[in-house]
Every structure is written in structure tokens, then in C-alpha cells.
PDB file of N, H, CA, C and O in Angstrom:
ATOM      1  N   MET A   1      94.872  95.940  87.562  1.00  0.00           N
ATOM      2  CA  MET A   1      95.598  97.113  87.100  1.00  0.00           C
ATOM      3  C   MET A   1      95.062  98.360  87.802  1.00  0.00           C
ATOM      4  O   MET A   1      93.891  98.404  88.178  1.00  0.00           O
ATOM      5  N   ASN A   2      95.893  99.351  87.977  1.00  0.00           N
ATOM      6  H   ASN A   2      96.845  99.316  87.672  1.00  0.00           H
ATOM      7  CA  ASN A   2      95.573 100.595  88.604  1.00  0.00           C
ATOM      8  C   ASN A   2      96.070 101.727  87.688  1.00  0.00           C
ATOM      9  O   ASN A   2      96.883 101.504  86.792  1.00  0.00           O
ATOM     10  N   SER A   3      95.572 102.921  87.928  1.00  0.00           N
ATOM     11  H   SER A   3      94.910 103.102  88.656  1.00  0.00           H
ATOM     12  CA  SER A   3      96.071 103.995  87.107  1.00  0.00           C
ATOM     13  C   SER A   3      96.703 105.094  87.902  1.00  0.00           C
ATOM     14  O   SER A   3      96.275 105.373  89.022  1.00  0.00           O
ATOM     15  N   GLN A   4      97.697 105.719  87.361  1.00  0.00           N
ATOM     16  H   GLN A   4      98.044 105.493  86.451  1.00  0.00           H
ATOM     17  CA  GLN A   4      98.349 106.833  87.961  1.00  0.00           C
ATOM     18  C   GLN A   4      98.594 107.813  86.841  1.00  0.00           C
ATOM     19  O   GLN A   4      99.308 107.526  85.880  1.00  0.00           O
ATOM     20  N   GLU A   5      97.981 108.984  86.983  1.00  0.00           N
ATOM     21  H   GLU A   5      97.401 109.216  87.764  1.00  0.00           H
ATOM     22  CA  GLU A   5      98.104 110.036  85.920  1.00  0.00           C
ATOM     23  C   GLU A   5      97.664 109.539  84.530  1.00  0.00           C
ATOM     24  O   GLU A   5      98.267 109.868  83.509  1.00  0.00           O
ATOM     25  N   GLY A   6      96.600 108.741  84.533  1.00  0.00           N
ATOM     26  H   GLY A   6      96.110 108.473  85.363  1.00  0.00           H
ATOM     27  CA  GLY A   6      96.062 108.279  83.282  1.00  0.00           C
ATOM     28  C   GLY A   6      96.800 107.082  82.679  1.00  0.00           C
ATOM     29  O   GLY A   6      96.362 106.597  81.636  1.00  0.00           O
ATOM     30  N   ARG A   7      97.886 106.574  83.261  1.00  0.00           N
ATOM     31  H   ARG A   7      98.242 106.968  84.108  1.00  0.00           H
ATOM     32  CA  ARG A   7      98.597 105.440  82.762  1.00  0.00           C
ATOM     33  C   ARG A   7      98.252 104.229  83.537  1.00  0.00           C
ATOM     34  O   ARG A   7      97.982 104.335  84.734  1.00  0.00           O
ATOM     35  N   SER A   8      98.242 103.091  82.937  1.00  0.00           N
ATOM     36  H   SER A   8      98.460 103.005  81.964  1.00  0.00           H
ATOM     37  CA  SER A   8      98.007 101.829  83.673  1.00  0.00           C
ATOM     38  C   SER A   8      99.312 101.366  84.328  1.00  0.00           C
ATOM     39  O   SER A   8     100.397 101.500  83.762  1.00  0.00           O
ATOM     40  N   MET A   9      99.172 100.825  85.522  1.00  0.00           N
ATOM     41  H   MET A   9      98.290 100.716  85.981  1.00  0.00           H
ATOM     42  CA  MET A   9     100.331 100.249  86.167  1.00  0.00           C
ATOM     43  C   MET A   9     100.062  98.777  86.382  1.00  0.00           C
ATOM     44  O   MET A   9      99.012  98.388  86.895  1.00  0.00           O
ATOM     45  N   ASP A  10     101.013  97.971  85.986  1.00  0.00           N
ATOM     46  H   ASP A  10     101.865  98.287  85.569  1.00  0.00           H
ATOM     47  CA  ASP A  10     100.927  96.531  86.187  1.00  0.00           C
ATOM     48  C   ASP A  10     101.680  96.220  87.482  1.00  0.00           C
ATOM     49  O   ASP A  10     102.908  96.288  87.538  1.00  0.00           O
ATOM     50  N   LEU A  11     100.945  95.893  88.476  1.00  0.00           N
ATOM     51  H   LEU A  11      99.947  95.838  88.431  1.00  0.00           H
ATOM     52  CA  LEU A  11     101.509  95.617  89.832  1.00  0.00           C
ATOM     53  C   LEU A  11     101.626  94.082  90.143  1.00  0.00           C
ATOM     54  O   LEU A  11     101.929  93.664  91.261  1.00  0.00           O
ATOM     55  N   ALA A  12     101.362  93.280  89.069  1.00  0.00           N
ATOM     56  H   ALA A  12     101.115  93.619  88.161  1.00  0.00           H
ATOM     57  CA  ALA A  12     101.344  91.822  89.232  1.00  0.00           C
ATOM     58  C   ALA A  12     102.717  91.289  89.796  1.00  0.00           C
ATOM     59  O   ALA A  12     102.739  90.352  90.594  1.00  0.00           O
ATOM     60  N   ARG A  13     103.809  91.889  89.375  1.00  0.00           N
ATOM     61  H   ARG A  13     103.791  92.650  88.726  1.00  0.00           H
ATOM     62  CA  ARG A  13     105.138  91.420  89.820  1.00  0.00           C
ATOM     63  C   ARG A  13     105.755  92.356  90.854  1.00  0.00           C
ATOM     64  O   ARG A  13     106.952  92.277  91.130  1.00  0.00           O
ATOM     65  N   ALA A  14     104.980  93.197  91.397  1.00  0.00           N
ATOM     66  H   ALA A  14     104.007  93.261  91.172  1.00  0.00           H
ATOM     67  CA  ALA A  14     105.484  94.152  92.376  1.00  0.00           C
ATOM     68  C   ALA A  14     105.945  93.399  93.638  1.00  0.00           C
ATOM     69  O   ALA A  14     105.396  92.340  93.941  1.00  0.00           O
ATOM     70  N   ALA A  15     106.920  93.908  94.368  1.00  0.00           N
ATOM     71  H   ALA A  15     107.366  94.768  94.122  1.00  0.00           H
ATOM     72  CA  ALA A  15     107.415  93.331  95.571  1.00  0.00           C
ATOM     73  C   ALA A  15     106.683  94.008  96.715  1.00  0.00           C
ATOM     74  O   ALA A  15     107.114  95.046  97.219  1.00  0.00           O
ATOM     75  N   TRP A  16     105.554  93.400  97.125  1.00  0.00           N
ATOM     76  H   TRP A  16     105.203  92.558  96.716  1.00  0.00           H
ATOM     77  CA  TRP A  16     104.676  93.927  98.173  1.00  0.00           C
ATOM     78  C   TRP A  16     105.350  93.525  99.538  1.00  0.00           C
ATOM     79  O   TRP A  16     105.917  92.442  99.684  1.00  0.00           O
ATOM     80  N   ARG A  17     105.249  94.464 100.515  1.00  0.00           N
ATOM     81  H   ARG A  17     104.789  95.344 100.397  1.00  0.00           H
ATOM     82  CA  ARG A  17     105.771  94.162 101.835  1.00  0.00           C
ATOM     83  C   ARG A  17     104.752  94.570 102.864  1.00  0.00           C
ATOM     84  O   ARG A  17     104.008  95.534 102.686  1.00  0.00           O
ATOM     85  N   LYS A  18     104.730  93.816 103.948  1.00  0.00           N
ATOM     86  H   LYS A  18     105.335  93.033 104.092  1.00  0.00           H
ATOM     87  CA  LYS A  18     103.875  94.088 105.133  1.00  0.00           C
ATOM     88  C   LYS A  18     104.675  94.853 106.161  1.00  0.00           C
ATOM     89  O   LYS A  18     105.902  94.760 106.167  1.00  0.00           O
ATOM     90  N   PRO A  19     104.056  95.570 106.991  1.00  0.00           N
ATOM     91  CA  PRO A  19     104.814  96.351 108.030  1.00  0.00           C
ATOM     92  C   PRO A  19     105.457  95.365 109.017  1.00  0.00           C
ATOM     93  O   PRO A  19     104.979  94.259 109.268  1.00  0.00           O
ATOM     94  N   ARG A  20     106.572  95.858 109.550  1.00  0.00           N
ATOM     95  H   ARG A  20     106.960  96.756 109.346  1.00  0.00           H
ATOM     96  CA  ARG A  20     107.311  95.084 110.548  1.00  0.00           C
ATOM     97  C   ARG A  20     106.444  94.714 111.754  1.00  0.00           C
ATOM     98  O   ARG A  20     106.635  93.657 112.355  1.00  0.00           O
ATOM     99  N   ARG A  21     105.481  95.592 112.114  1.00  0.00           N
ATOM    100  H   ARG A  21     105.325  96.452 111.627  1.00  0.00           H
ATOM    101  CA  ARG A  21     104.679  95.382 113.314  1.00  0.00           C
ATOM    102  C   ARG A  21     103.432  94.582 113.017  1.00  0.00           C
ATOM    103  O   ARG A  21     102.546  94.472 113.865  1.00  0.00           O
ATOM    104  N   SER A  22     103.354  94.032 111.846  1.00  0.00           N
ATOM    105  H   SER A  22     104.074  94.122 111.158  1.00  0.00           H
ATOM    106  CA  SER A  22     102.144  93.249 111.458  1.00  0.00           C
ATOM    107  C   SER A  22     101.983  92.088 112.463  1.00  0.00           C
ATOM    108  O   SER A  22     102.957  91.462 112.883  1.00  0.00           O
ATOM    109  N   GLN A  23     100.702  91.825 112.831  1.00  0.00           N
ATOM    110  H   GLN A  23      99.911  92.333 112.489  1.00  0.00           H
ATOM    111  CA  GLN A  23     100.402  90.757 113.771  1.00  0.00           C
ATOM    112  C   GLN A  23     100.429  89.394 113.147  1.00  0.00           C
ATOM    113  O   GLN A  23     100.360  88.389 113.854  1.00  0.00           O
ATOM    114  N   GLY A  24     100.532  89.330 111.797  1.00  0.00           N
ATOM    115  H   GLY A  24     100.588  90.147 111.223  1.00  0.00           H
ATOM    116  CA  GLY A  24     100.501  88.045 111.169  1.00  0.00           C
ATOM    117  C   GLY A  24      99.153  87.384 111.135  1.00  0.00           C
ATOM    118  O   GLY A  24      99.060  86.183 110.884  1.00  0.00           O
ATOM    119  N   ASN A  25      98.054  88.174 111.393  1.00  0.00           N
ATOM    120  H   ASN A  25      98.129  89.150 111.597  1.00  0.00           H
ATOM    121  CA  ASN A  25      96.711  87.584 111.377  1.00  0.00           C
ATOM    122  C   ASN A  25      96.043  87.757 110.065  1.00  0.00           C
ATOM    123  O   ASN A  25      94.866  87.419 109.943  1.00  0.00           O
ATOM    124  N   GLY A  26      96.748  88.287 109.019  1.00  0.00           N
ATOM    125  H   GLY A  26      97.704  88.561 109.118  1.00  0.00           H
ATOM    126  CA  GLY A  26      96.154  88.401 107.738  1.00  0.00           C
ATOM    127  C   GLY A  26      95.431  89.749 107.528  1.00  0.00           C
ATOM    128  O   GLY A  26      94.892  89.988 106.448  1.00  0.00           O
ATOM    129  N   GLU A  27      95.414  90.596 108.508  1.00  0.00           N
ATOM    130  H   GLU A  27      95.852  90.402 109.385  1.00  0.00           H
ATOM    131  CA  GLU A  27      94.786  91.914 108.433  1.00  0.00           C
ATOM    132  C   GLU A  27      95.776  93.042 108.491  1.00  0.00           C
ATOM    133  O   GLU A  27      96.036  93.629 109.541  1.00  0.00           O
ATOM    134  N   CYS A  28      96.321  93.326 107.328  1.00  0.00           N
ATOM    135  H   CYS A  28      96.110  92.848 106.476  1.00  0.00           H
ATOM    136  CA  CYS A  28      97.290  94.416 107.309  1.00  0.00           C
ATOM    137  C   CYS A  28      97.303  95.102 105.952  1.00  0.00           C
ATOM    138  O   CYS A  28      96.691  94.631 104.994  1.00  0.00           O
ATOM    139  N   VAL A  29      98.018  96.235 105.889  1.00  0.00           N
ATOM    140  H   VAL A  29      98.515  96.618 106.667  1.00  0.00           H
ATOM    141  CA  VAL A  29      98.236  96.980 104.688  1.00  0.00           C
ATOM    142  C   VAL A  29      99.572  96.581 104.134  1.00  0.00           C
ATOM    143  O   VAL A  29     100.540  96.402 104.873  1.00  0.00           O
ATOM    144  N   GLU A  30      99.622  96.439 102.805  1.00  0.00           N
ATOM    145  H   GLU A  30      98.836  96.585 102.205  1.00  0.00           H
ATOM    146  CA  GLU A  30     100.866  96.130 102.081  1.00  0.00           C
ATOM    147  C   GLU A  30     101.241  97.276 101.227  1.00  0.00           C
ATOM    148  O   GLU A  30     100.360  97.975 100.726  1.00  0.00           O
ATOM    149  N   VAL A  31     102.505  97.512 101.032  1.00  0.00           N
ATOM    150  H   VAL A  31     103.220  96.944 101.440  1.00  0.00           H
ATOM    151  CA  VAL A  31     103.019  98.627 100.191  1.00  0.00           C
ATOM    152  C   VAL A  31     104.098  98.146  99.273  1.00  0.00           C
ATOM    153  O   VAL A  31     104.702  97.100  99.507  1.00  0.00           O
ATOM    154  N   VAL A  32     104.347  98.890  98.239  1.00  0.00           N
ATOM    155  H   VAL A  32     103.856  99.740  98.049  1.00  0.00           H
ATOM    156  CA  VAL A  32     105.494  98.638  97.329  1.00  0.00           C
ATOM    157  C   VAL A  32     106.415  99.853  97.489  1.00  0.00           C
ATOM    158  O   VAL A  32     105.969 100.994  97.369  1.00  0.00           O
ATOM    159  N   ASP A  33     107.699  99.602  97.762  1.00  0.00           N
ATOM    160  H   ASP A  33     108.061  98.675  97.860  1.00  0.00           H
ATOM    161  CA  ASP A  33     108.629 100.678  97.995  1.00  0.00           C
ATOM    162  C   ASP A  33     109.466 101.118  96.829  1.00  0.00           C
ATOM    163  O   ASP A  33     110.035 102.209  96.873  1.00  0.00           O
ATOM    164  N   ASP A  34     109.569 100.339  95.805  1.00  0.00           N
ATOM    165  H   ASP A  34     109.107  99.453  95.769  1.00  0.00           H
ATOM    166  CA  ASP A  34     110.624 100.613  94.777  1.00  0.00           C
ATOM    167  C   ASP A  34     110.084 101.236  93.447  1.00  0.00           C
ATOM    168  O   ASP A  34     110.685 101.045  92.389  1.00  0.00           O
ATOM    169  N   LEU A  35     109.010 101.939  93.513  1.00  0.00           N
ATOM    170  H   LEU A  35     108.522 102.093  94.373  1.00  0.00           H
ATOM    171  CA  LEU A  35     108.486 102.701  92.322  1.00  0.00           C
ATOM    172  C   LEU A  35     108.701 104.123  92.486  1.00  0.00           C
ATOM    173  O   LEU A  35     108.233 104.702  93.467  1.00  0.00           O
ATOM    174  N   PRO A  36     109.408 104.765  91.555  1.00  0.00           N
ATOM    175  CA  PRO A  36     109.705 106.201  91.734  1.00  0.00           C
ATOM    176  C   PRO A  36     108.429 107.098  91.688  1.00  0.00           C
ATOM    177  O   PRO A  36     107.628 107.052  90.755  1.00  0.00           O
ATOM    178  N   GLY A  37     108.308 107.900  92.750  1.00  0.00           N
ATOM    179  H   GLY A  37     108.959 107.937  93.508  1.00  0.00           H
ATOM    180  CA  GLY A  37     107.245 108.912  92.756  1.00  0.00           C
ATOM    181  C   GLY A  37     105.897 108.438  93.285  1.00  0.00           C
ATOM    182  O   GLY A  37     105.043 109.268  93.601  1.00  0.00           O
ATOM    183  N   VAL A  38     105.677 107.111  93.392  1.00  0.00           N
ATOM    184  H   VAL A  38     106.370 106.438  93.136  1.00  0.00           H
ATOM    185  CA  VAL A  38     104.388 106.597  93.786  1.00  0.00           C
ATOM    186  C   VAL A  38     104.559 105.507  94.831  1.00  0.00           C
ATOM    187  O   VAL A  38     105.608 104.867  94.899  1.00  0.00           O
ATOM    188  N   VAL A  39     103.519 105.290  95.656  1.00  0.00           N
ATOM    189  H   VAL A  39     102.667 105.809  95.601  1.00  0.00           H
ATOM    190  CA  VAL A  39     103.507 104.150  96.581  1.00  0.00           C
ATOM    191  C   VAL A  39     102.175 103.489  96.462  1.00  0.00           C
ATOM    192  O   VAL A  39     101.158 104.011  96.917  1.00  0.00           O
ATOM    193  N   PRO A  40     102.185 102.283  95.818  1.00  0.00           N
ATOM    194  CA  PRO A  40     100.957 101.484  95.800  1.00  0.00           C
ATOM    195  C   PRO A  40     100.676 100.909  97.167  1.00  0.00           C
ATOM    196  O   PRO A  40     101.597 100.472  97.857  1.00  0.00           O
ATOM    197  N   VAL A  41      99.406 100.901  97.573  1.00  0.00           N
ATOM    198  H   VAL A  41      98.658 101.256  97.012  1.00  0.00           H
ATOM    199  CA  VAL A  41      98.961 100.390  98.877  1.00  0.00           C
ATOM    200  C   VAL A  41      97.776  99.490  98.656  1.00  0.00           C
ATOM    201  O   VAL A  41      96.910  99.794  97.835  1.00  0.00           O
ATOM    202  N   ARG A  42      97.721  98.386  99.375  1.00  0.00           N
ATOM    203  H   ARG A  42      98.424  98.139 100.042  1.00  0.00           H
ATOM    204  CA  ARG A  42      96.594  97.444  99.271  1.00  0.00           C
ATOM    205  C   ARG A  42      96.299  96.757 100.581  1.00  0.00           C
ATOM    206  O   ARG A  42      97.168  96.644 101.446  1.00  0.00           O
ATOM    207  N   ASP A  43      95.092  96.308 100.724  1.00  0.00           N
ATOM    208  H   ASP A  43      94.386  96.400 100.022  1.00  0.00           H
ATOM    209  CA  ASP A  43      94.631  95.495 101.832  1.00  0.00           C
ATOM    210  C   ASP A  43      95.067  94.059 101.586  1.00  0.00           C
ATOM    211  O   ASP A  43      94.789  93.532 100.508  1.00  0.00           O
ATOM    212  N   SER A  44      95.725  93.407 102.511  1.00  0.00           N
ATOM    213  H   SER A  44      95.951  93.834 103.386  1.00  0.00           H
ATOM    214  CA  SER A  44      96.214  92.048 102.305  1.00  0.00           C
ATOM    215  C   SER A  44      95.066  91.043 102.060  1.00  0.00           C
ATOM    216  O   SER A  44      95.265  89.992 101.450  1.00  0.00           O
ATOM    217  N   LYS A  45      93.843  91.399 102.558  1.00  0.00           N
ATOM    218  H   LYS A  45      93.682  92.253 103.053  1.00  0.00           H
ATOM    219  CA  LYS A  45      92.710  90.560 102.328  1.00  0.00           C
ATOM    220  C   LYS A  45      92.110  90.688 100.929  1.00  0.00           C
ATOM    221  O   LYS A  45      91.340  89.827 100.503  1.00  0.00           O
ATOM    222  N   ASN A  46      92.456  91.747 100.220  1.00  0.00           N
ATOM    223  H   ASN A  46      93.082  92.446 100.565  1.00  0.00           H
ATOM    224  CA  ASN A  46      91.960  92.075  98.898  1.00  0.00           C
ATOM    225  C   ASN A  46      93.129  92.472  97.969  1.00  0.00           C
ATOM    226  O   ASN A  46      93.212  93.617  97.524  1.00  0.00           O
ATOM    227  N   PRO A  47      94.036  91.504  97.681  1.00  0.00           N
ATOM    228  CA  PRO A  47      95.238  91.878  96.982  1.00  0.00           C
ATOM    229  C   PRO A  47      95.063  92.254  95.478  1.00  0.00           C
ATOM    230  O   PRO A  47      96.029  92.639  94.820  1.00  0.00           O
ATOM    231  N   HIS A  48      93.876  92.142  94.973  1.00  0.00           N
ATOM    232  H   HIS A  48      93.091  91.829  95.507  1.00  0.00           H
ATOM    233  CA  HIS A  48      93.695  92.468  93.555  1.00  0.00           C
ATOM    234  C   HIS A  48      93.347  93.967  93.344  1.00  0.00           C
ATOM    235  O   HIS A  48      93.251  94.423  92.205  1.00  0.00           O
ATOM    236  N   THR A  49      93.168  94.691  94.395  1.00  0.00           N
ATOM    237  H   THR A  49      93.246  94.320  95.321  1.00  0.00           H
ATOM    238  CA  THR A  49      92.866  96.121  94.282  1.00  0.00           C
ATOM    239  C   THR A  49      93.888  96.934  95.033  1.00  0.00           C
ATOM    240  O   THR A  49      94.165  96.653  96.200  1.00  0.00           O
ATOM    241  N   ALA A  50      94.443  97.912  94.408  1.00  0.00           N
ATOM    242  H   ALA A  50      94.219  98.140  93.460  1.00  0.00           H
ATOM    243  CA  ALA A  50      95.453  98.762  95.062  1.00  0.00           C
ATOM    244  C   ALA A  50      95.153 100.213  94.836  1.00  0.00           C
ATOM    245  O   ALA A  50      94.552 100.583  93.827  1.00  0.00           O
ATOM    246  N   LEU A  51      95.555 101.017  95.743  1.00  0.00           N
ATOM    247  H   LEU A  51      96.043 100.716  96.562  1.00  0.00           H
ATOM    248  CA  LEU A  51      95.503 102.485  95.648  1.00  0.00           C
ATOM    249  C   LEU A  51      96.906 102.955  95.424  1.00  0.00           C
ATOM    250  O   LEU A  51      97.812 102.637  96.195  1.00  0.00           O
ATOM    251  N   VAL A  52      97.098 103.734  94.339  1.00  0.00           N
ATOM    252  H   VAL A  52      96.362 103.992  93.713  1.00  0.00           H
ATOM    253  CA  VAL A  52      98.421 104.252  94.050  1.00  0.00           C
ATOM    254  C   VAL A  52      98.458 105.738  94.452  1.00  0.00           C
ATOM    255  O   VAL A  52      97.772 106.584  93.878  1.00  0.00           O
ATOM    256  N   LEU A  53      99.310 106.013  95.487  1.00  0.00           N
ATOM    257  H   LEU A  53      99.866 105.326  95.953  1.00  0.00           H
ATOM    258  CA  LEU A  53      99.390 107.325  96.042  1.00  0.00           C
ATOM    259  C   LEU A  53     100.678 108.056  95.577  1.00  0.00           C
ATOM    260  O   LEU A  53     101.689 107.399  95.328  1.00  0.00           O
ATOM    261  N   PRO A  54     100.658 109.361  95.462  1.00  0.00           N
ATOM    262  CA  PRO A  54     101.915 110.033  95.218  1.00  0.00           C
ATOM    263  C   PRO A  54     102.831 109.818  96.448  1.00  0.00           C
ATOM    264  O   PRO A  54     102.337 109.734  97.572  1.00  0.00           O
ATOM    265  N   GLU A  55     104.081 109.733  96.251  1.00  0.00           N
ATOM    266  H   GLU A  55     104.483 109.801  95.337  1.00  0.00           H
ATOM    267  CA  GLU A  55     105.041 109.432  97.354  1.00  0.00           C
ATOM    268  C   GLU A  55     104.889 110.487  98.440  1.00  0.00           C
ATOM    269  O   GLU A  55     104.888 110.126  99.617  1.00  0.00           O
ATOM    270  N   ALA A  56     104.765 111.719  98.128  1.00  0.00           N
ATOM    271  H   ALA A  56     104.766 112.013  97.172  1.00  0.00           H
ATOM    272  CA  ALA A  56     104.642 112.781  99.117  1.00  0.00           C
ATOM    273  C   ALA A  56     103.458 112.608 100.002  1.00  0.00           C
ATOM    274  O   ALA A  56     103.542 112.875 101.201  1.00  0.00           O
ATOM    275  N   ALA A  57     102.321 112.157  99.443  1.00  0.00           N
ATOM    276  H   ALA A  57     102.252 111.940  98.469  1.00  0.00           H
ATOM    277  CA  ALA A  57     101.118 111.944 100.214  1.00  0.00           C
ATOM    278  C   ALA A  57     101.278 110.794 101.162  1.00  0.00           C
ATOM    279  O   ALA A  57     100.830 110.884 102.305  1.00  0.00           O
ATOM    280  N   TRP A  58     101.919 109.674 100.725  1.00  0.00           N
ATOM    281  H   TRP A  58     102.283 109.601  99.797  1.00  0.00           H
ATOM    282  CA  TRP A  58     102.171 108.557 101.573  1.00  0.00           C
ATOM    283  C   TRP A  58     103.096 108.929 102.725  1.00  0.00           C
ATOM    284  O   TRP A  58     102.828 108.573 103.872  1.00  0.00           O
ATOM    285  N   THR A  59     104.207 109.657 102.425  1.00  0.00           N
ATOM    286  H   THR A  59     104.425 109.947 101.493  1.00  0.00           H
ATOM    287  CA  THR A  59     105.113 110.064 103.462  1.00  0.00           C
ATOM    288  C   THR A  59     104.391 110.962 104.472  1.00  0.00           C
ATOM    289  O   THR A  59     104.604 110.789 105.672  1.00  0.00           O
ATOM    290  N   ALA A  60     103.577 111.878 104.064  1.00  0.00           N
ATOM    291  H   ALA A  60     103.404 112.019 103.089  1.00  0.00           H
ATOM    292  CA  ALA A  60     102.893 112.741 105.003  1.00  0.00           C
ATOM    293  C   ALA A  60     101.898 111.914 105.877  1.00  0.00           C
ATOM    294  O   ALA A  60     101.753 112.184 107.070  1.00  0.00           O
ATOM    295  N   PHE A  61     101.240 110.941 105.289  1.00  0.00           N
ATOM    296  H   PHE A  61     101.358 110.722 104.320  1.00  0.00           H
ATOM    297  CA  PHE A  61     100.353 110.028 106.013  1.00  0.00           C
ATOM    298  C   PHE A  61     101.149 109.264 107.075  1.00  0.00           C
ATOM    299  O   PHE A  61     100.705 109.214 108.222  1.00  0.00           O
ATOM    300  N   VAL A  62     102.222 108.708 106.776  1.00  0.00           N
ATOM    301  H   VAL A  62     102.583 108.748 105.844  1.00  0.00           H
ATOM    302  CA  VAL A  62     103.018 107.880 107.710  1.00  0.00           C
ATOM    303  C   VAL A  62     103.573 108.791 108.835  1.00  0.00           C
ATOM    304  O   VAL A  62     103.563 108.422 110.009  1.00  0.00           O
ATOM    305  N   MET A  63     104.051 109.975 108.444  1.00  0.00           N
ATOM    306  H   MET A  63     104.059 110.275 107.490  1.00  0.00           H
ATOM    307  CA  MET A  63     104.540 110.880 109.445  1.00  0.00           C
ATOM    308  C   MET A  63     103.445 111.326 110.442  1.00  0.00           C
ATOM    309  O   MET A  63     103.691 111.496 111.636  1.00  0.00           O
ATOM    310  N   ARG A  64     102.246 111.505 109.902  1.00  0.00           N
ATOM    311  H   ARG A  64     102.046 111.368 108.932  1.00  0.00           H
ATOM    312  CA  ARG A  64     101.106 111.809 110.787  1.00  0.00           C
ATOM    313  C   ARG A  64     100.811 110.724 111.761  1.00  0.00           C
ATOM    314  O   ARG A  64     100.533 110.995 112.929  1.00  0.00           O
ATOM    315  N   LEU A  65     100.867 109.461 111.300  1.00  0.00           N
ATOM    316  H   LEU A  65     101.093 109.241 110.351  1.00  0.00           H
ATOM    317  CA  LEU A  65     100.620 108.346 112.163  1.00  0.00           C
ATOM    318  C   LEU A  65     101.671 108.274 113.267  1.00  0.00           C
ATOM    319  O   LEU A  65     101.356 107.958 114.414  1.00  0.00           O
ATOM    320  N   LYS A  66     102.901 108.565 112.918  1.00  0.00           N
ATOM    321  H   LYS A  66     103.157 108.822 111.986  1.00  0.00           H
ATOM    322  CA  LYS A  66     104.007 108.493 113.923  1.00  0.00           C
ATOM    323  C   LYS A  66     103.794 109.552 114.999  1.00  0.00           C
ATOM    324  O   LYS A  66     104.146 109.335 116.159  1.00  0.00           O
ATOM    325  N   ASP A  67     103.218 110.699 114.623  1.00  0.00           N
ATOM    326  H   ASP A  67     102.933 110.874 113.681  1.00  0.00           H
ATOM    327  CA  ASP A  67     102.973 111.764 115.598  1.00  0.00           C
ATOM    328  C   ASP A  67     101.962 111.347 116.543  1.00  0.00           C
ATOM    329  O   ASP A  67     101.612 112.105 117.447  1.00  0.00           O
TER     330      ASP A  67
END
């Protein structure tokens, strides 16, 4: 379980996805796209721990990577 604004989030049934450019070697970041206002992120090698980011922070991060 992870917390966002003091609330617990149950991500056990979340639809995690890997990036399209993933090498398939088991070393990648996974995200959940369908939660309003937040983007859970986890390491595929450690699926029991996730970081829940505000959607704006995740978007800024991804845009910075693209630059």
C-alpha cells in the first residue's frame, strides 16, 4: 500500500504498464495511467513498492526527458 495525501491507495489490482521502448530485460519502470490526479510509478524488479506522484509532476518529468 502507498499513501497519497494521507490516504491509503490499494494498487493490487492496478493496470501497470511498461514503456513501449522497454528492452524486455526486466529492468524498467512501470506506471498506472487511469487514476485521476496521480501517477503511481514502480520498478519492475520491486513491484511491491510504488511511488505515487501528482500527475503534474509526472508530466513535467516526462516532458523534461523528451527534451
